[in-house]
N, C-alpha and C positions, 0 to 999 in steps of 0.2 A: 745534817750528818748521818743521822739515823736512817734516813731515806736512802742514802747512797750505799750504806752497809747492806740494807735489806735488798737492794737491787742485785748484789753480788751473792746473796745467800740462796742456795738451791732449795732450802727447806721453805722459804717464803713462796717460791714459785710452785713447789709441790703442793702447798696448801691452797694456793690460787688455782692450780690444776684441778684439785679435788672439788673445790668450791664451784667452779664452773661446770664440772661434770655433774654435780648435783642439781644444777639448774638446767641441764641438758644442752649446754653450750661447750665450745671448744676455744681454748686459749693457745694459740700456736707459739707465742713467746714463752709462756711457762712451760710448755711441752718441750720446746727446743732447749731450754735451760736445764731442765731435769734430765732429759736424755743425754745431753752433752756432758753434764757433770757426772752422770752415771758412767758413761764411757771413759771419761778422763780418770775418774777415781778407781775404776777397775783395771784400766790398762797401765796406769802409772806404776803401781807395785809389780805388775807382771814384767814390765821392762827392766826394773831394777833387779828382779829375781833372775831373769834371763842373762843380764849383764854380769851379775856376781857369779853365776854358774859358769859362764863362759870364761871368766877370768880365773876360776879355780879348777878348770877342767885339765889344764896341763899339769903333769906330775912335777914335783919339785926336783930341781937338778941337784945331783950330789957331786961334791968335789972329788976329784980323784983319779 
């Protein structure tokens, strides 16, 4: 169970990427997970911010 959780943890892959780099090696899976999670975690809040700004851009209508 712990093994499956660690596979989904980007910090585990970041540690593996650093460990491989210290030995002068390259781990493509760890790099892909770290880059992918970085892009995901940076873009996800941006889309929420853009969506909320677009929804609140219209002025409120006044009855009358």
